[in-house]
N, C-alpha and C positions, 0 to 999 in steps of 0.2 A: 661570337658576335652580342653586344646588346640587343636589348628588347625597349620599345617603345609600344606603347596603349592607345590606344583609344580610350574614351571614359568609359563606357561600358564594361571593356575588358578589365579597368582597373576594380571599379567597383563590384564587379562577381569576384577578384583575383580577394580585395580588400572584405568580402562578404563571405569566401571561403575561409577565410584566416580567421576568425572568429567566431565563425560556426566551427573550425577544429578545436577551438579553446583560446583564444588568447581574446580577453574581451578587448572592446572597440575603445574603453578611455584607457587600456593601458597601452597601446596603437598610438592614442593620443600624447597620454607622456611620451614614448618614446621618438616620437614626429618633434617634439617641444625640444627634448636632449640632446638631437641629432643637429637643429636649428642653435641650440645654445652653444654648443659645443664646438662648432664650425668655425668662430669667430670673436672676433676679439670688441668685445660691449665697451666704446668710450666713449661719453658725452652725456647727450641725455637723449633717451629711448622713448618713444610712442609704439605702443601696438593698439590696430583699431581690429575691431573683433565685431566680424558680420554673425547672422540669428544662425548659421549653420554649424559643422563640424570644422570647418574650416577657422570658424572665432575660438570651435572650444581648444585646437592647437593651440592660439595666444594665448588663451589663460593660463594652460598648462605651462606655456613659456613662460607669459607672468610670474605666475610662481617658481619655479625653476632660480629663475633668474632674482626674485626677494629673497630665496633661499642663500642665494649665492651673495647678497650683501648689495647686488643690484635695487635701485630703484626705479623702475618703467612705470608709466603713465598710459593704462590701459583704458580706451576709448571703446564703450558698445554703441552696439548701430540697433540698438532693440534689444528685442529678446535673447536667450540665446540657446542652443541645442539641451538635449537630456542631459549629456556627455561636457559638456560644456558647463553645464550648472554644477556638477560636481566638481566643477577647479575652481569656479567661482566662489562657490560655498566652502572652501578650501584656504583660499582668499582672503576671505572676510571671516570668518573663523580665527584666523591668524593675526587678523586686529591689519590688512592690510586695504589702506585708504585711497590711495591713488586708483581711483575706478572712476570713470566717469562718463557721460554721455557723448557721442559723440559731437553734439553740437559745441560739445566745451574744448573740443581738440585744438590743440597750438600742433601746426605745421610745422613753427621755427624750432626745427630739436637737429638732435644730429643722425637719428637712426629712426626711418620708420617701418615696423614690419606690418605686413600687408596681406591681413588674413579677414579679409569682406569677403570674396565669393572663392569657392573650390572648384572642382573639376566639372561639375555635375551643371555650374551654368553654362547658359543660352541665351543669345536672346542680346538686346539693349537692356543695361542698367537704368534703374526705376532714375526720377531725374537727381532725387538727393543721393542715391548711389552715386552718379555721374558727377554729381558737384562736388566728394567726396572725393573722390579719384583722380578731380580735375586740379584738386588741389593740391592734392598728395602729389601728384607730376610736377607743379611749381615750385614745389618744396624744395631748397637746398641740402637736404635731409637723403642721406645713402638710402634708398629703399630697398626691400629683401622681401619678396615676397614667395609667401608658405605652400608650397604645391605649387602654384601656378599664379602669373600677373592677373589680380581681380578682373573681369572684362573679356579675357579672350577666353576664344572658345577653346575647350580641351580638345578637340577631336580637328579642328580645320586649321589653327591659328588666325580667326578674323576675326574683329572687332567693333564695336562702336566708340565704345568709352572703355578706356584701358589703362590699368596699372601700368608705366615704363620700370622695370625694377632694372636694380644696377646689378641683382644676383637672385636667381629664382633655385630654391633650397624644394628641387623635386621627391616624390616622396615613394620611394622603393624602385620607381620606374618613370623615366619621362614619357608625358603626353605629346603623341601624334603634334597635338598642336604647337607643342613651345618648338617643334623644327619647318611645320610647313606657313606659307605666307607669311602675314607678318609676326608672326611669331616669334622667329629668332632677333628680330629687331625689342619686343617688346619685353624679353627676357630675363637680358643679362649674361653675367656671368650662369651656366649652367652645373648647380651642384645637382649629384640623385644621391639620397640617404638610404640606407639600409634597414629597413627598421621591423624585419621577418616575415614580411608578406610574402608569402609563394605564388612562385608564378603558373597558375594554373590555369593557361588558355595562350594562344598559339600568336603572340605579337607580332609587329611590325619588327623585322631586323633590321639596325642602325650597324651598317658596315665603320667596318674599322680597317685602319694600316692592316694586321695581320691574318685579315682576312681575305686581304687581298695579295699580302706575300707569297699567300699558298699556291698563287695562283701562276706565280713563278720558278716554277723550280728550274734547279740546273738541270742542262740539259746532255746529252750524250757529247763526246768530242764526234764519234761519227755519223755524220749527217750529212745532209748538202739544202742546196734553198729550196728542194722536190719536199723535204721533211716535214717542212713548216706550212704547205698548204698554199693557195695560188689564189685573189683574192683580186677583184675588180671595182673601181669608181667607175659608175656612168652618170656623166649630170654635163653641168654647160651648156651655155648657148651663147647668142653672139653677143647678150647684156650679161651674163650672168660666171663668165669662165673663174671667177676670182674664187668660187664655191668652191669647184672641183683643185683648183689649185692650193688652196686648203686644207681640203680633206688628204691632200697629198704634199704639202710641203713640210719639211722637215721632216719626210719619208714618215708620217703617221703610220701607214700600215705595216713597214717595216721595223721600225723602231720598237715596236710596242708589242712584235713577236712572230710577222708572218715571214715567209720566205720571199716568193712572188708576186710583182702586182701589177697591172696595168690602169692604165686611165681614159675609159671611154669616152670617148666625145663626137659632135658632131662633126663630118671630115672637115668643113670649110674652114674650121675654127682651132684644129689640132697643131697649126703652124702658130698660134697665140700664145701657148699653153708651151711648145717644145723648150724652150729657152728654160723656164722653170720646172721638168720634169727630169733629170739624169739616171736612176733607180728602176723606175717604172719605164713600162712599156704602153706609147700611145697610140690609142687603136680608134683610126676613126670612121665613123658611119654616115653613111648617106641622112643628107639633111635636106629642108627648103630651109632657105634663108637664114641657115645659120642655127634650128633648131630639129629634134628627133624626130625621124618618121616613122611607123610601122612596118620592118620587113622581117620579118621571119625567117627566110634563108641565113641572112644577114645578121639574124639576133644568134641564131646556131654555130653559126661560124667562130662568131666572135666571144660567144660564150663558153666554147670550147676548153675542157679543163679548167673551171674556174672554179672553186670549192665553194666560194664566200664572196657576195654581190653588195655592195652597195650603192641606192639606185636613187637620183633625186634632186641633189645639190645642186643649185644652178640651173633645173633642168629646164623652168621655162613656162611658161602658162600657154603653152600647148595642149591641153590638158586631155583633148580625145585622143592626141598620138599619145603621148605619156600612157594614159591608160591601158590603152593595149597593148603597148610594150608589157607593162607592169604585168597584165591579167595576164597572158603568152608566159613570163616568166617563171609567178608563182603557181601557174596549171599544169607548168610542162618539166619543172626544174627542182630537184630532188636537191637543192644545196640550201644556202644558208643566204637568207634573202637579208637585208637590212634597210627601209622606208624611210624616207628623210624627206624634209622642205617640201620640192616641185613637188614628189610623189607620193611624199602624204595629202597636196591637193586634189593631186589625179585620182588619187586612190576612193578619196571622198565624193567622185562622182557617182562610184558602185565601190562599196564598201563588199558585200553579197561575193566577191571573187576569193573573199580570205579563205572561204569555208569550200570552197572546192583546191585548195593549193595544197601542192607535193611537195611544197618550197617548207623550210621551217624559217618565219618571217618576226622578224624585229622591229617596230613600227617607234620612231622617238620623237614624237610631237611634242611642242610647247601648249602651252591651253589651248589659243586660238586653234592650232591645228587640229587640238581633238575635239573640239567643238564642233568641226566639219566634220568630222570623225564618225565621232558618235550624237549629233543633231541635238546634244545640249547646249546650253547659253556657258559664256564664262563664267557668269554670276555663280552657275549650279555645280560647276567645276571647282575653282575655286573653295565652295563652300565641304566638297566632300572627294578631293582628289585621288586619297587611296580609293575608294571604294567604286568609282565611276572608271578607275583604272584598271581597278581587279574586274570588276564588271565586264567590259570592254573586251581585256587580257579573256578571259575566262569563253565569253562570248562564241569569239575568234578563233579560239586554239595559237593565240600569236604572245608575244612577249611587246609587254610595252612600258616605255621607258618615257616619265612624263615629265618633263627637265622643267627645273626652277630651281629657287635658289636651296634649298633641300629636293632633290629628284627621286619621282616614285619610279621601280622596278617592280613589276609583279606581269606571272604567268597565270595567273585567274587564281593561283593558290595563294604557293607564297608572296610575302611582301617584304621589301629590302627600301631602305630611306638610305643617300649619301646626305649627310646634312653639313656638308664643308664647302658647298659653293658660298660664292659671293658676289659680291657688285663688278667687281673685276672681270666678269667674263657674261657681262649684259651687255654686249658687243655683238651687231651681226658679224657673223664668220665661226662663232662661238661653236655651234653647232655642227658646223664643217667641220670643226676639226675634231669635232670629238666621233661623229663618224665612225673618222678617218682610223681615230686609237681601239673604238671597237671592230671596225673591220678587221685590223691586224691581231685581235687577239682572236676573234672566232675563225682565221685564219692557219689556227694550229689546234685549235678542236679542242677548245675550252667548249661550255655550253652557253646556250643565249642569256641564261637570266647571270650567268656568272660571267661575262663578258660584258653585258651592261652596267652591274653595279661596278664591275671593276676599273673598268674606263672612265666613266661618270667621275669617280671616287679620285682617282688619278690625275686625270686631265687638271679638276678641279685643285690639286693640290700644286700641281705644278704652277698653275695661274696665281698660286696665293703666292709662292715664292717668287715669282716677281714680282710682288708688289713694293717690295721695298724699294729697286731699283726704277719701278717706274710710275707706283701710288695705284690706289683701287680704279684712280680716275682714268690713269696711261697706260697700262695692261691693253695690248691688243690680240686679235687672235692668232696671228702670225707670229708674236712674240712666244704665245704658247705654243705654237706649232713647232717651232725652230729651238725649242727647249726641251719637245715631248720627249727626247733620249733620256730621259730624267726617270722616265717610266720605270725604265731597266732599270734601274738602283732601289726601286721600290722592295726589290723579292730578297735585298740584303741587309 
């Protein structure tokens, strides 16, 4: 797996490498050389340099380009850093004269290299910088940001004013903000260049295809349906039966690895889903007005032999009864339990039940559901999705899959990111489909964390493969569910 680092982790790795004998200005030169080598420099180029070492990268690039016979125009936003001054002095000592104050910048060029702010930038750019960034964005030029688009928060991917890059050349490791929130939209093509900075800390792990393929080993021939676990989906109510249909549709749980599956739904609603369920068993539970009611004996009978359970999809807003059901299951069953959707909203009434759990628990909230669970605002969560998910998982001893265009998976210690999600999954029902896939992977003895990141990655890949047929506007969760069989091909 690749690593992505927070800005503080990157600063630590940078400092440790420098303390180990690699001078800062040498790293600056390596960065500049990597930016120079990675692309064809055609037409007129403007390099806009800020006051920090990101600006120094731009000055080092200007020297390399000038030595190569190119004539970029360099625009300075005030002063320069100590190491940046080294490269500025080298340029001027060679008689290079195309260095100007940024107030004289000509944005009508072919390439703009953005070296204004580095990864340490936080907050909102001052008015003069915001004006520069807006002019960059308005330019027809191809925009290349060095390390990070200026104005983007390197940890969270949020911004007030930010360069919208066509390409971002990230130094040594991607920064988490390049993947989170709006970071993916502002980064453009992401290139990661190796300049010899060591990995001296535990970063966030970015999930790749080969990491998922390892979880689909060849199966023995001498097996049967019971070899791969029994899973159950508990959910649905009078108005929301589509959720359990989607979770089961296309045999999400079975196609992704499980052996036996049951759909547990209110008794009065079973007739409405029997037509869309073939390989799974349908089990009805006592209900009132199409909604679940707590019945200890009936739960025990229904969950007999179940190894993994997904609960909550379309369960409805009968939160008091739903919470009683969830509490009883997690406190009395030593099974794997995935809680989603209305199950999370019910759990939010009293999350303390998680501390008394015998079950191994995974929660799969989106940001609003996470807000209800942890008591923080959505803005607070968006500002620190990794930190808040990790803190909650650690406090309650659960695995959290915080859903988004890049999803965060953590058990409170390790953190994984799946970065391949897109707009094609931004529809009601996508989470229900994902829950079915996770359930199938859990049922044949994968760990919670591995199942979370593998299912999130593969579901996003299936959705992406459907864009050519339906476009990102037209992909539906039911399309993804029908195509979910493609998951198994990922092992090859």
